[in-house]
C-alpha positions in Angstrom: 0.0 0.0 0.0 1.4 3.4 -1.0 2.2 6.0 1.6 -0.4 8.5 0.2 -3.1 5.8 0.2 -2.4 5.0 3.8 -2.6 8.7 4.7 -5.8 9.1 2.8 -7.4 6.3 4.8 -6.0 7.8 8.0 -7.4 11.3 7.1 -10.8 9.6 6.5 -10.7 8.0 9.9 -9.2 11.1 11.6 -12.1 13.4 10.5 -14.9 10.9 9.8 -14.8 8.9 13.0 -15.3 11.7 15.6 -17.9 13.5 13.4 -19.8 10.3 12.6 -19.6 8.9 16.1 -21.0 12.1 17.6 -23.7 12.2 15.0 -24.8 8.6 15.8 -24.7 9.3 19.5 -26.6 12.6 19.1 -29.3 11.0 17.0 -29.9 8.4 19.6 -29.6 10.4 22.8 -30.4 14.1 21.9 -34.2 13.7 21.7 -34.2 12.2 25.2 -31.9 14.9 26.5 -34.1 17.7 25.0 -37.4 16.3 26.3 -35.9 15.3 29.6 -37.4 11.8 29.4 -35.5 8.6 29.2 -38.4 6.8 27.8 -37.8 8.2 24.3 -34.2 7.1 24.3 -35.4 3.6 25.5 -37.9 3.5 22.6 -35.2 4.5 20.1 -32.9 1.8 21.3 -35.6 -0.8 21.4 -36.6 -0.1 17.8 -33.2 0.9 16.2 -30.7 -0.5 18.7 -29.4 -3.4 16.6 -29.5 -1.3 13.5 -27.5 1.4 15.2 -24.9 -1.1 16.2 -24.7 -2.4 12.6 -24.6 1.2 11.3 -21.6 1.9 13.6 -19.7 -1.2 12.6 -20.5 -0.5 8.9 -19.3 3.1 9.4 -15.8 1.8 10.3 -15.6 -0.2 7.1 -17.2 2.6 5.0 -14.5 5.1 6.2 -11.8 2.8 5.0 -13.5 2.3 1.6 -14.1 6.0 1.4 -10.4 6.8 2.1 -9.4 4.4 -0.7 -11.9 6.0 -3.0 -10.6 9.5 -2.3 -7.1 8.4 -3.0 -8.0 6.9 -6.3 -10.0 9.9 -7.3 -7.2 12.3 -6.4 -4.6 10.3 -8.3 -6.9 10.3 -11.4 -7.3 14.1 -11.1 -11.0 14.1 -10.4 -12.1 17.5 -9.1 -12.5 17.9 -5.3 -16.2 18.5 -5.2 -16.9 15.5 -7.4 -14.6 13.4 -5.2 -16.4 14.7 -2.1 -19.8 13.7 -3.5 -18.4 10.2 -4.4 -17.0 9.9 -0.9 -20.2 10.9 0.7 -22.4 8.7 -1.5 -20.2 5.7 -0.9 -19.8 5.9 2.9 -23.5 6.9 3.4 -24.8 4.2 1.0 -22.8 1.5 2.9 -23.9 2.5 6.4 -27.6 3.2 5.6 -27.9 0.0 3.5 -26.7 -2.0 6.5 -29.0 0.0 8.8 -32.0 -0.7 6.5 -31.3 -4.4 6.1 -31.1 -4.9 9.9 -34.3 -2.9 10.3 -36.0 -5.1 7.7 -34.8 -8.3 9.4 -35.6 -7.3 13.0 -38.9 -5.3 12.8 -41.8 -7.6 12.3 -44.7 -5.3 11.8 -44.7 -2.5 9.2 -40.9 -2.6 8.6 -41.1 -0.2 5.7 -42.6 2.4 8.0 -39.5 2.3 10.1 -37.3 2.9 7.0 -38.8 6.4 6.4 -36.4 8.1 9.0 -33.5 6.3 7.4 -34.4 7.6 4.0 -34.6 11.1 5.3 -31.4 10.7 7.2 -29.6 9.3 4.1 -30.6 12.3 2.1 -29.5 14.8 4.7 -26.2 12.9 5.4 -25.2 12.8 1.7 -25.9 16.5 1.1 -24.4 17.6 4.4 -21.2 15.5 4.3 -20.5 16.3 0.7 -20.1 20.0 1.4 -18.5 19.6 4.8 -16.6 16.5 5.8 -16.3 15.0 2.3 -15.0 18.2 0.9 -12.5 18.7 3.7 -11.1 15.1 3.4 -10.9 15.4 -0.4 -9.2 18.7 -0.2 -6.6 17.6 2.3 -5.8 14.4 0.3 -5.5 16.5 -2.9 -3.1 18.9 -1.2 -1.0 16.0 0.1 -0.9 14.6 -3.5 0.1 18.0 -4.9 2.9 18.3 -2.3 4.1 14.7 -3.0 4.1 15.2 -6.8 4.6 18.9 -7.6 4.2 20.1 -11.2 7.4 21.0 -12.9 
């Protein structure tokens, strides 16, 4: 594995892991903290607990795949914004697909009703991370590539 590819994966974890981890925790616990009732958090964990664990584990894999994708895109000379969109779509598709499969397997009554929040979250995550985290990661890797291979 090349040094730049390793750094690209590291950058993906360095910025993606804290941001994603806080987002997952906030989604589960923030409504209960705002309302002041633990019952809402218990309900969220009862319905989405296994899916949230799957999402978290899938997130670790998705960040690695996203880091490799950013590296390949930068080496090919793909523009930063397009690379950021590809990074965001790839990582979010992986984690939300895992989430949805687990919801479909664990929820017995009206499972598609429980997928509506996931569809909404997927849309917001792709748009939000493309212009924030995905752009930042893509830009940093692009700058590392430019510094490693300066134009003559």
